[in-house]
N, C-alpha and C positions, 0 to 999 in steps of 0.2 A: 609575474603574478601566479600564485598557486592555483592549480586546477582543482575544481570541486570533485570530490570522490563520491562514488555511488555506494550507498550502504543499504542494508536491509533491516527493516524493523522486525523484531522477534516478539513472540508472545508465549507466556507460560503454557497456554493451551496447546501449543505445538508439541510440547514434550508429551502430553497426555495422548495426543493423536498418534505420535510416533510409537509410543509404548503399545497402544492397541494394534497398530500396524505390524509391529514386531511380533506380537502375540499371535495374530492371524497367520503371519508368515511361518512361525514355528509350528503351528497346527498343520498347515499345508505340507510342510516338509516332513513332519512326523507321520502323517497318514499317507504321504507319498512313499515313505519308507515301508509302511505296512503293505502297500500295493506291490512294491518290489519284492517283498518277502513272499507274498502269495504267488507272484509270477515265477519265483525261483523254486516253488514247490513246497514251501513250508506248510504244515498242517493248518487249515483254517481255524481249528479250535485253539491252537497255540497263538495265532495272530489275534484271535478274538480275546483271549485272556490278557494279551498285552494292551490292546487298543480298545476293546469293547465295541468294535464297529458293528458286529453282527447283533449284539444285544440291543444297540441303539436302533438298528434297522428293524428288528423284530418288534420293538416297542412302537416305533412310528407306524409300521404296517398294521399293528393291532388296533389303531384308533379308528373308530367307526362313527356314524352319524349321531349315535346316542351320547357320545362323549363330548360333542361340540354343543355345549349349552350356551345360553345367552350370556352367562357370566364369563365363560371361557372366551367367547367372541369379544366381549368388552375388554377383558384383560389383554387379549392378543392385539386388539386394535390400539389400545392406549400404549401398550409396550412397543408396537411398531411405530407409532407416532413419536414416542419419546426417543426411540433409536434413530429415527429419521432426523429429528431436530438435533440430537447430540452429534451424530456423525456428519450432518451437514455443517454444523457450527465448526467442528474440528477441521473439516475439509476447507472451509473458508479461511481458517487461521493458517492453513498450510500454504495459501497463495502468497508468494513473496510481494512485499510492498516496499519497493525501492524508494529512496529519497536522497537528495543531494546533501552530503555532509558539509556544513558550513564551518570554515575555519578562518582565523585571522589572516590578513594579507600583509605581507612584509613589504614595507615601503622603502626601507633602507637599512644598511648594516654598516656600523662603524666600529672603531676599535673598542669603544666603551659600552657598546650595546647595540640593540636593534630597535627599529621603529615599526610597530605593527598597528593595524587598524582593522576593526571588525567590519564585515560586510554590511551590517545594519547601519553603521555610521555613514558609509558611502551612499546607501539607499536613502537615508534621511536627508543628506545634502541635496540629492536630486528632487526629493519630494518638496522640500522647502523652496527650491528654485522654481518648481512648477507652480506652487501655490502663489507665487508673486504675480502670476498672470491673472488679471481680474475675471477672465472668462472661465477659470478653472474652479470647480466646486471642491474636488478632492483629488488626491494623487496617491498612487501606491507604486513603489519601486521594488524591483526584484533583480538582484545581481546574478548573472549567469556567466561564469568565466570572466572574459573581458568585455562583455556586453551588459548594459543595464537596460532592463525592460521597464518602461514607465507606463502605467495604466492610468488613464484620466477619466474623471467624471466631470463633464463640462456643464456650465450653467445654462447655456443656450446652444441652439443648433446653428446660429449664424456664424459665418466665417470660421468654420471648423478647421479648414486647411491652414489658415493663417494662425490659428491658436496652436495647432499641433507643431507647426514650424517654430513658433516663438518659444513654446515650452522646450522643444528639443535644443534650441539655441541657448536658452537660459541654463538648462541642466549641464550642457557641455561647458559653458563658460565657468560655472561654479566648480565643476569637477577639475577643470584645468587650473583655476585660481587656487584651489587647495592642493594641486599637484597630486591628484588621485589617479591611479593607473587604470582608467576606463577610457577606451578609445571610441566606443560606439554607444549611442543611446537610441533605442527603438521606442517610439511613442505610439501607444495604441489607445483608441477611444473605446471605452467600455460602456459608457452611458452618457446621456445628456438630458437635461430638463427641457420639457416642452409644455405648452398649455394643456395638453391632454395627459401629461405625466407619463407618457410612454418612454421606454428606455430602449436604446439600440444596443444589442449585445451580440 
């Protein structure tokens, strides 16, 4: 049986985030080079003509209380909020989101061709087998390598252990009858109906 491969979901926003990251990295490298030039004894006026670091510092140092008006505060606040939301969104998009890549499972290979089956078909066989139990409200199957995980929603809380065993037996019998390559069925109760409509999760 083929193993499921782990893949990562990508987003176009990741490209924008990486471009901004590269831009900041280039700025840091550039001004780091200016710092090296100053350390090597290059004239500050020459370095300032290249990078404008001193002009930017003098402009920032010349800001006083009279320049910070209400409109400036509003623009700065809204700009900071927009930058926070933008960079936060881009940072979230950089978080990897792995998922299991599902592919067809090869059942057999002969001289004239091969026999493949989709994972969903195997899951559906188990779900239909579980639904034959009158105590089952709904079932959802998920194939993980050679193990099939079957999640049940039972109609009542009585005889849950017997219901779980019966569902597991039915699913295994159907899988073997169709000669499907699944050796283990794990049954999990996710919810059950009760007079108070409470669910066990």
